[in-house]
N, C-alpha and C positions, 0 to 999 in steps of 0.2 A: 549378419552375424557369422555366417559360414565364410564369407569373403575375409572378414577380419581374422578368423581362426587360421585360414590358409596363409595369409600374409604374415601373421605372427609366427607360425610354424616355419615359414621361410626364413624369418629373422633368427629363429632358434638354430637352424642349420648353419646360418652364416656367422653367428657370433658365439664364441667360446664362453662368454659370460652368462649365457642363457641356459639354465639347467632344465627348465620345464615351462610349458605354456598350458594354461587352463582357460577354457572359454565356455560361456553359456550365453548365447545370443551376443549382444554387444557389451557384455560384461566379461572382461578377460583379466588375466594376471600372468605376468612373467616372473619366474623365480630367477633371481640373479645369483650366480655362484662364482667362487674363485676357481673352482676346478669342476668341470662338468662330469668327469669320471667318478670322483668321490662325492660330488654334490655338496662340497663344503660351501656354506653360505657366504655370500659377499660380505654381509654384516650379520653377526650372530643375533639370535633372539634377545630381546631386552637390552640390546647394546646401548651404551650411553657414551658421552665424551668422544675421545679419539676413535674408539671402535665404531662409532656410528657416523663418523665423518663422511664416508662415501655416500651415504644416503642423502645428506644435504647437498653434496656436490652434484650428484645426478639430478636431483630436483631442480637445482639452480640452472643446470645446463638445459634441461627441458623447458623450464619457464622462460629462459632468455631467448628461446626459439619459438615461443608461443604455444607450448603444450603444457597443460597443467596435469600433473600426475603425482599425487601425494604418496611418495614411497613410504613403506613401513618395513623397517629392517631390510630384508632381501627381496621384498615383494614390490613389483612395479605394476600397479593396477592400470588397466586401460579400460576406460568406460566413456566412450564418446556419447554425445547427445543422440537420442533416438531419431532426430530429424536430420542427421548428418547425411550428406550425399557421398558418392564414391570418390569424387575428386577431393573433397575435404578430408576424407579418411586417408586417402593416399598421401596427402601432404603431411598429416600427422604421423603416419607410418614412416615416411622419409625422415622426419625429425627423430623419431625413436631409433631408426637405423643409424643415423649419424652419431647419436649419443651412445648407443651400444658400442659403436666402433671406438669411441673414446674410453668407454669402460673396459673393453678388451685390452686397450693399451695400458690402462691403469693396473690391471691384474698381471700383465706381462712384465711389469717393472720389477 
């Protein structure tokens, strides 16, 4: 759990779209934002239709790379199986890193 927290905090520092990281053991959540300074959410609470479109896009990007993370509004939950090893965790973190890079590009547009 501590390793996951450290790696997700590293991603937070690297990606402008990550407003906050919260962890409790292997259950973590990344808050995705349009603006880290103001903490404006990437997708508003209860968003539907066009406003919720980024959530589906991000989910599909992760799934296409083998990581299942059911986004809810601006929250990206990270909850790997308890039997995961460090190598598998690193592979998943690399996928999340790649996708967050694409999200950064989306918010810069």
